[in-house]
C-alpha positions in Angstrom: -79.0 -63.6 7.6 -80.3 -60.5 5.8 -80.8 -62.1 2.6 -82.8 -64.8 4.2 -85.0 -62.2 5.7 -85.6 -60.5 2.5 -86.5 -63.8 0.8 -89.0 -64.6 3.8 -90.6 -61.1 3.2 -91.0 -61.7 -0.6 -92.6 -65.2 0.2 -94.9 -63.8 2.7 -95.9 -61.1 0.0 -96.6 -64.0 -2.4 -98.9 -65.6 0.1 -100.6 -62.1 1.0 -101.3 -61.4 -2.8 -103.0 -64.8 -3.0 -105.1 -64.3 0.0 -106.2 -60.8 -1.2 -107.1 -62.4 -4.5 -104.6 -60.7 -6.5 -103.0 -64.0 -7.4 -104.5 -67.3 -8.0 -104.2 -70.1 -5.5 -101.0 -72.5 -6.2 -98.1 -73.7 -4.2 -95.5 -71.1 -4.6 -91.8 -72.4 -4.9 -89.0 -71.2 -2.5 -88.0 -67.6 -3.1 -84.4 -66.9 -3.8 -82.9 -63.5 -3.8 -79.7 -62.1 -5.3 -77.7 -59.0 -5.2 -78.1 -57.1 -8.3 -74.9 -56.2 -10.2 -76.0 -52.9 -10.7 -76.6 -50.3 -7.8 -79.6 -48.8 -9.6 -81.7 -52.1 -9.3 -81.3 -52.0 -5.3 -79.9 -54.1 -2.8 -81.7 -57.4 -3.4 -83.7 -58.8 -6.2 -85.8 -61.7 -7.0 -87.1 -63.4 -10.2 -90.0 -65.4 -8.4 -92.4 -63.6 -10.5 -91.1 -65.2 -13.6 -91.0 -68.7 -11.9 -94.8 -68.1 -11.1 -95.8 -67.1 -14.6 -96.9 -70.8 -15.5 -98.9 -71.8 -12.2 -100.3 -68.3 -12.1 -101.0 -68.1 -15.7 -100.3 -64.4 -15.8 -97.4 -62.3 -17.2 -94.3 -62.0 -15.0 -94.4 -58.2 -14.7 -98.2 -58.3 -13.6 -97.2 -60.9 -10.9 -94.3 -58.9 -9.7 -96.5 -55.6 -9.4 -99.0 -57.7 -7.4 -96.4 -59.0 -5.0 -94.6 -55.8 -4.7 -97.8 -54.4 -3.2 -98.1 -56.7 -0.7 -94.6 -56.5 0.6 -94.8 -55.8 4.4 -93.3 -52.7 5.9 -90.1 -53.4 7.7 -87.5 -51.1 9.3 -84.9 -52.2 6.7 -87.1 -51.8 3.6 -86.6 -48.5 1.8 -88.2 -49.1 -1.5 -89.6 -52.0 -3.5 -89.6 -51.5 -7.3 -90.5 -53.6 -10.3 -88.4 -54.0 -13.4 -89.2 -55.9 -16.6 -89.5 -58.6 -17.5 -90.6 -59.2 -14.0 -87.9 -58.6 -11.3 -88.7 -57.3 -7.8 -86.0 -55.1 -6.4 -85.6 -54.0 -2.8 -83.7 -51.2 -1.6 -82.6 -50.9 1.9 -83.6 -47.8 4.0 -81.0 -45.3 4.6 -81.6 -44.8 8.3 -81.6 -48.7 8.9 -78.2 -48.7 6.9 -76.9 -46.1 8.9 -78.1 -47.8 12.2 -75.9 -51.1 11.3 -72.7 -49.1 12.0 -73.6 -49.7 15.7 -74.3 -53.2 15.0 -71.0 -53.8 13.4 -69.1 -52.0 16.2 -71.3 -54.3 18.8 -70.3 -57.4 17.0 -66.6 -56.7 17.0 -64.4 -59.5 16.0 -67.4 -61.8 15.5 -68.8 -59.4 12.8 -70.3 -61.4 9.8 -70.3 -64.7 11.6 -73.1 -67.0 10.4 -74.1 -70.3 11.8 -74.1 -72.9 9.2 -72.4 -75.8 11.1 -74.3 -75.5 14.3 -71.4 -76.6 16.1 -70.8 -80.0 14.4 -67.3 -81.2 14.0 -65.2 -80.7 10.7 -61.7 -81.5 9.8 -59.6 -79.6 7.4 -56.7 -81.8 6.3 -54.2 -79.7 4.1 -50.7 -79.3 3.1 -49.8 -82.9 3.7 -46.8 -82.8 1.4 -44.2 -85.7 1.8 -42.0 -85.3 4.5 -38.8 -85.4 2.2 -37.7 -81.9 2.1 -38.6 -78.2 2.3 -42.2 -77.2 1.3 -42.2 -75.8 -2.2 -44.2 -72.9 -3.2 -47.2 -75.1 -4.7 -47.5 -76.3 -1.2 -48.0 -72.7 -0.1 -51.2 -72.6 -2.2 -52.5 -75.6 -0.5 -51.7 -74.1 2.9 -53.5 -70.6 2.1 -56.5 -72.4 0.8 -56.7 -75.0 3.7 -56.2 -72.7 6.4 -58.5 -69.9 4.9 -61.2 -72.4 4.6 -60.6 -73.6 8.3 -61.0 -69.9 9.5 -64.0 -69.4 7.3 -65.6 -72.6 8.2 -65.0 -71.6 12.1 -66.7 -68.4 11.4 -69.6 -70.3 10.0 -70.4 -72.3 13.1 -68.3 -75.4 12.5 -66.0 -76.8 15.3 -62.8 -77.1 13.1 -59.8 -79.4 13.6 -56.7 -78.8 11.4 -54.6 -81.8 10.5 -51.4 -82.4 8.5 -51.1 -86.0 7.1 -47.5 -86.9 7.1 -46.8 -89.6 4.2 -44.1 -91.1 6.0 -44.7 -94.8 4.8 -43.9 -96.3 1.5 -41.2 -96.5 -1.0 -40.4 -92.9 -1.2 -39.5 -92.9 2.5 -37.1 -95.6 1.7 -35.4 -93.7 -1.0 -35.3 -90.7 1.3 -33.6 -92.5 4.1 -31.1 -94.1 1.4 -30.4 -90.6 0.2 -29.7 -89.0 3.7 -27.5 -92.0 4.4 -25.4 -91.6 1.2 -25.0 -87.9 2.0 -24.1 -88.6 5.6 -21.4 -91.1 4.6 -19.9 -88.9 2.1 -19.7 -86.1 4.4 -17.6 -88.5 6.6 -15.3 -89.5 3.8 -17.0 -92.5 2.8 -17.6 -93.2 -1.0 -21.4 -94.3 -0.8 -23.2 -93.2 -4.0 -26.6 -91.6 -4.0 -29.3 -94.0 -5.2 -30.2 -93.5 -8.8 -33.7 -92.8 -7.8 -32.7 -90.8 -4.8 -33.2 -87.2 -3.8 -30.4 -85.0 -5.2 -31.0 -81.9 -3.7 -28.7 -79.9 -1.6 -31.1 -79.9 1.4 -30.5 -83.6 1.7 -26.7 -82.9 2.6 -28.1 -80.4 5.1 -30.4 -82.8 6.9 -27.3 -85.2 6.9 -25.1 -82.6 8.5 -27.5 -81.9 11.2 -27.7 -85.5 12.2 -23.8 -85.8 12.1 -23.7 -82.8 14.6 -26.0 -84.5 16.8 -25.0 -88.2 16.5 -21.3 -87.9 15.2 -20.1 -90.9 13.0 -21.7 -93.7 14.9 -24.0 -94.7 12.1 -20.8 -95.5 9.9 -20.7 -98.9 11.8 -24.4 -99.7 11.5 -25.6 -102.1 8.8 -26.4 -99.9 5.9 -30.2 -100.6 5.6 -30.7 -100.2 9.3 -28.7 -96.8 9.4 -30.7 -95.7 6.2 -34.1 -96.1 8.0 -32.9 -94.7 11.1 -31.4 -91.6 9.4 -34.5 -91.2 7.3 -36.4 -91.2 10.6 -34.4 -88.5 12.1 -34.5 -86.5 8.8 -38.2 -86.7 8.8 -38.4 -85.3 12.3 -36.1 -82.5 11.1 -38.3 -82.0 8.0 -41.4 -81.7 10.3 -39.6 -79.2 12.5 -38.9 -77.2 9.4 -42.3 -77.5 8.0 -44.0 -76.4 11.1 -41.6 -73.2 11.3 -41.9 -72.2 7.8 -46.0 -72.7 7.8 -45.9 -70.8 11.2 -44.4 -67.8 9.2 -47.5 -67.7 7.0 -49.9 -68.1 9.9 -50.7 -71.7 9.5 -50.9 -73.9 12.5 -52.1 -77.6 12.9 -54.0 -79.4 15.7 -52.5 -82.7 14.7 -49.7 -83.9 12.7 -50.9 -87.6 11.8 -48.5 -90.2 10.7 -49.3 -92.3 7.8 -46.9 -95.1 9.3 -49.0 -95.0 12.4 -51.8 -96.7 10.6 -49.6 -99.6 10.2 -47.8 -99.6 13.4 -50.8 -99.2 15.5 -52.5 -102.1 13.8 -55.4 -99.7 12.5 -54.9 -101.0 9.0 -55.2 -104.5 9.9 -58.4 -103.8 11.9 -60.1 -102.0 9.2 -59.4 -104.9 6.9 -60.7 -107.4 9.3 -64.1 -105.2 9.3 -64.2 -105.2 5.6 -63.6 -108.8 5.2 -66.4 -109.4 7.9 -68.8 -107.2 5.7 -67.9 -109.3 2.5 -66.6 -106.5 0.5 -63.1 -107.8 -0.2 -61.9 -110.7 -2.2 -58.6 -112.4 -3.2 -57.4 -112.5 -6.8 -53.9 -113.2 -8.3 -52.6 -113.4 -4.7 -53.6 -110.1 -3.8 -56.7 -108.7 -1.6 -59.0 -106.3 -3.3 -61.8 -104.0 -2.1 -65.0 -104.5 -4.2 -65.4 -100.7 -5.0 -67.1 -101.9 -8.2 -70.2 -102.7 -6.1 -70.4 -99.2 -5.0 -70.2 -97.4 -8.5 -66.5 -97.7 -9.1 -65.3 -98.6 -12.7 -62.9 -101.1 -11.0 -61.9 -102.7 -7.9 -59.0 -101.6 -6.0 -56.1 -103.4 -4.6 -55.6 -103.1 -0.7 -52.9 -105.6 -0.1 -50.4 -106.7 -3.0 -49.4 -110.2 -3.8 -46.2 -109.3 -2.1 -48.1 -108.5 1.2 -47.3 -104.6 0.9 -50.3 -102.1 1.1 -51.8 -101.2 -2.1 -52.0 -97.6 -3.4 -55.4 -96.9 -1.9 -54.8 -98.9 1.5 -53.7 -95.9 3.5 -56.6 -93.9 2.2 -59.2 -96.3 3.3 -57.5 -96.8 6.9 -56.9 -93.0 7.3 -60.6 -92.1 6.5 -61.9 -94.8 8.6 -60.0 -93.2 11.3 -61.4 -89.8 10.4 -65.1 -90.6 10.2 -65.5 -94.0 12.5 -62.8 -93.8 15.1 -62.7 -90.0 15.6 -66.2 -89.2 14.5 -65.8 -86.2 12.4 -69.2 -85.1 11.1 -67.6 -83.6 8.0 -64.1 -83.8 6.3 -62.4 -81.5 3.9 -59.3 -82.7 2.3 -57.1 -80.3 0.1 -55.3 -81.8 -2.7 -53.2 -80.9 -5.6 -54.8 -81.2 -9.1 -52.5 -84.3 -9.8 -54.6 -86.3 -7.4 -57.8 -86.0 -9.4 -58.2 -89.5 -10.3 -57.8 -90.4 -6.6 -60.4 -87.9 -5.7 -62.7 -89.3 -8.2 -62.4 -92.7 -6.5 -62.9 -91.6 -3.0 -66.8 -91.9 -2.9 -66.5 -95.5 -4.0 -64.0 -96.1 -1.0 -66.4 -94.3 1.3 -69.3 -96.3 0.2 -67.3 -99.4 1.0 -66.7 -98.4 4.4 -70.4 -97.9 4.8 -70.0 -94.0 5.0 -71.9 -91.3 3.2 -69.7 -90.0 0.5 -71.4 -86.3 1.0 -69.6 -86.0 4.3 -66.3 -85.9 2.4 -65.4 -82.9 0.3 -62.1 -82.7 -1.7 -60.7 -79.5 -2.7 -58.4 -79.8 -5.8 -56.1 -76.8 -6.6 -54.0 -76.2 -9.7 -50.3 -75.4 -10.1 -48.3 -72.1 -9.1 -46.2 -70.4 -11.4 -43.6 -68.0 -10.0 -42.9 -64.9 -12.2 -40.0 -62.4 -11.8 -38.8 -59.8 -14.3 -41.6 -60.7 -16.6 -40.4 -64.5 -17.0 -41.5 -67.7 -15.2 -39.0 -69.2 -12.7 -39.1 -73.0 -13.2 -39.3 -75.4 -10.3 -38.3 -79.1 -10.1 -38.5 -80.8 -6.6 -36.8 -84.0 -7.6 -33.6 -82.5 -9.3 -33.4 -80.2 -6.3 -33.8 -77.1 -8.1 -37.4 -76.3 -6.9 -38.5 -72.8 -5.3 -39.1 -73.4 -1.6 -41.7 -71.3 0.3 -38.9 -70.1 2.5 -37.2 -68.8 -0.6 -40.2 -66.9 -1.6 -40.5 -65.6 1.9 -37.0 -64.1 1.5 -38.5 -62.0 -1.6 -42.0 -61.0 -0.4 -43.7 -60.9 3.0 -46.0 -63.7 4.4 -49.1 -61.6 4.0 -48.3 -61.2 0.2 -48.0 -64.9 -0.1 -51.3 -65.7 1.6 -53.4 -63.1 -0.6 -51.7 -63.8 -3.9 -52.4 -67.6 -3.4 -56.1 -66.9 -3.0 -56.7 -64.6 -5.9 -57.8 -67.2 -8.5 -60.4 -70.0 -8.0 -59.0 -73.4 -6.9 -59.0 -74.9 -10.5 -57.0 -71.9 -12.1 -53.4 -71.8 -12.2 -51.7 -69.0 -10.0 -49.1 -66.7 -11.2 -47.3 -65.4 -8.2 -45.7 -62.2 -9.6 -42.8 -61.3 -7.1 -42.4 -58.0 -8.6 -46.0 -57.0 -8.3 -46.0 -58.4 -4.7 -43.0 -56.0 -3.7 -44.7 -52.8 -5.2 -46.0 -50.2 -2.6 -48.6 -48.9 -5.0 -52.3 -49.3 -5.7 -51.5 -51.7 -8.3 -50.5 -54.4 -5.7 -53.8 -55.4 -4.3 -52.2 -56.6 -1.1 -50.9 -53.1 -0.4 -54.2 -51.5 -1.4 -56.1 -53.7 1.1 -53.7 -53.3 4.1 -53.2 -49.6 3.5 -56.9 -49.1 3.8 -56.6 -50.6 7.3 -53.4 -48.5 8.1 -55.2 -45.3 6.9 -58.3 -45.8 9.2 -55.9 -46.4 12.1 -54.1 -42.9 11.3 -57.7 -41.3 11.1 -58.4 -42.6 14.5 -55.2 -41.4 15.9 -55.5 -37.8 14.3 -58.9 -37.8 16.0 -57.7 -38.5 19.2 -55.1 -35.8 19.0 -57.6 -33.3 18.1 -59.9 -34.2 21.0 -62.3 -36.5 19.1 -61.1 -39.8 20.5 -64.3 -40.5 22.3 -66.9 -40.9 19.6 -69.2 -43.6 21.1 -71.8 -40.8 21.4 -72.0 -40.1 17.8 -75.2 -40.2 16.3 -75.3 -42.5 13.3 -78.4 -40.9 11.9 -76.2 -38.2 10.5 -74.7 -40.6 7.9 -76.7 -40.0 4.8 -74.0 -39.2 2.2 -74.1 -41.6 -0.6 -70.3 -42.7 0.0 -71.2 -43.3 3.7 -74.0 -45.5 2.8 -72.1 -47.3 0.1 -69.6 -48.2 2.6 -72.0 -49.6 5.0 -73.6 -51.7 2.1 -70.1 -53.2 1.5 -69.5 -54.1 5.1 -73.0 -56.0 5.1 -71.9 -58.0 2.5 -69.2 -60.1 4.4 -71.7 -62.5 5.8 -72.9 -63.3 2.2 -69.4 -63.7 1.1 -68.5 -66.1 4.0 -71.6 -68.3 3.3 -70.5 -68.5 -0.4 -67.0 -69.4 0.5 -68.1 -72.1 3.0 -70.6 -73.5 0.6 -68.5 -73.7 -2.4 -65.2 -74.1 -0.6 -64.0 -71.3 -2.6 -61.8 -68.8 -0.7 -61.0 -66.6 -3.8 -64.2 -64.7 -3.0 -62.4 -63.2 0.0 -59.5 -61.2 -1.6 -61.9 -59.9 -4.2 -64.3 -58.7 -1.6 -61.5 -57.2 0.6 -60.3 -55.2 -2.6 -64.1 -53.9 -2.9 -64.4 -53.1 0.8 -61.0 -51.2 0.7 -62.2 -49.4 -2.5 -65.4 -48.2 -0.7 -63.6 -47.1 2.3 -61.2 -45.0 0.0 -64.0 -43.5 -2.0 -65.8 -42.6 1.3 -62.4 -40.8 2.5 -62.2 -39.1 -0.6 -65.7 -37.6 -0.4 -66.3 -37.1 3.1 -64.1 -35.3 5.7 -63.8 -37.3 8.7 -62.2 -35.0 11.3 -63.7 -31.7 11.0 -63.5 -29.5 14.2 -66.1 -27.1 12.8 -68.4 -30.2 12.6 -67.8 -32.3 15.7 -71.3 -34.0 15.7 -70.7 -35.2 12.1 -67.3 -36.1 12.8 -68.1 -38.4 15.8 -70.7 -40.1 13.6 -68.2 -40.5 10.7 -65.6 -41.8 13.4 -68.1 -44.5 14.1 -68.3 -45.5 10.6 -64.4 -45.5 10.3 -64.1 -47.6 13.2 -66.9 -50.1 11.8 -65.0 -50.1 8.6 -61.8 -51.0 10.5 -63.5 -53.9 12.3 -64.9 -55.3 8.7 -61.5 -54.8 7.1 -59.5 -56.4 10.0 -62.0 -59.3 9.9 -61.6 -60.1 6.3 -57.7 -59.9 6.6 -57.8 -62.3 9.4 -59.9 -64.8 7.7 -57.1 -64.9 4.9 -54.6 -65.3 7.6 -53.1 -61.7 7.2 -52.1 -59.0 9.6 -54.2 -55.8 9.7 -51.4 -53.2 10.1 -51.9 -50.1 11.9 -49.2 -48.1 9.9 -47.5 -48.7 6.7 
């Protein structure tokens, strides 16, 4: 990456200054470079001179001047300057920047890829909502975060698997099955009340009606508990079909739909329990079997098997993560969970250590709530009362690209306000429209160029690109690899929509200042068309990384 190349250049300059006697001998620290907030400070800056003040016993500004004198010549270096109290700033060469237009076009769909994963395996497990009804809009945020992270991590050299964990075991599933059974019987004239703690939503009746259409009334003559279990199983299958369909509408796909119940049906949980017992990390107390997580840094031990013989709260987590890391052998796992799982997330490192696994291999991304706003007021949701806002309802109000983009506009730990009125606007106030319109405008320019005989611009000379707006656009394009690295390192996809807006803004400013298709200047037009095409590649790439379409017209 360019930032690393610049850091290496500064580090070599420090060593060169020492060899020349301009700096005393000492072991220099690693050089870090940042992109300055102000363009007047160049493209990259380092504060290494301030770090060296103590070991060198010199003023930072004097150190910076010595290092700057020893920065080696390179084709990408335009200028090296020093600023108080000791910053060293590097400005990229105009000619080198212009040449990057050809590099972007040559990279194509792989533009800005960075190899951080080295082909190692990584699983992203996301959404994983209980299969007891339609996906609510909060789950859409999970989907947007998880799928975007998967896309970025693939671009960063990881071999990614996407997984949906179906919580199809436990008491909630029994309540779900009993609720479907009640609605099934009611639809056929039987007075079977809905369980007090059941699911009252109208969608339960819809699942019951679908089962009735397929199976008729044969479950009326089956023992109620047996019928409830079977109806629950069939309803879960219907829920999964619906989930796959609605998630597909927002361009989310999964390689695996993993059943929690399969951990018990396959004997996987019991095999893990045998291993843990053999390692001496379980014990019995009060008729229950416990995992001794307090030995591994936890503030308490966790029940794996209750005195009733039923699995404890963390039983599935232990078996499931053993399956991920030990059975399937993922090098790294990223779980995307809602913020109400924060206590569970806090305890996962202790469970990992008890399994003999490095907790650093597991990353848990916690995200906050989604508030839907329309007409200036919040629209409330409540899943258990059956009045929640489903993702499919939102998709009737705004398009899938707007959902994807808006769900990424805040950092994971912040509440998202999904403003339906804003998302519907076709104006620059709507960031989704603003970014996608940038791509559509580019495609329009390329069409006009072809109509005017400038469709073949591969021979354009990018050395003609010298206008500040042209070079500013190239600079923005080259930032994408840095953005991808930051998203991957911090698991923070909100950087992408902000970058997309900055890239679109740079393009719109360029288009305002520079006439692209000018029959009187065919050579300059061809060079600018190359730049426009490179911008198309960069903008399409960032849109795709967010799971969005890059429209050719709007």
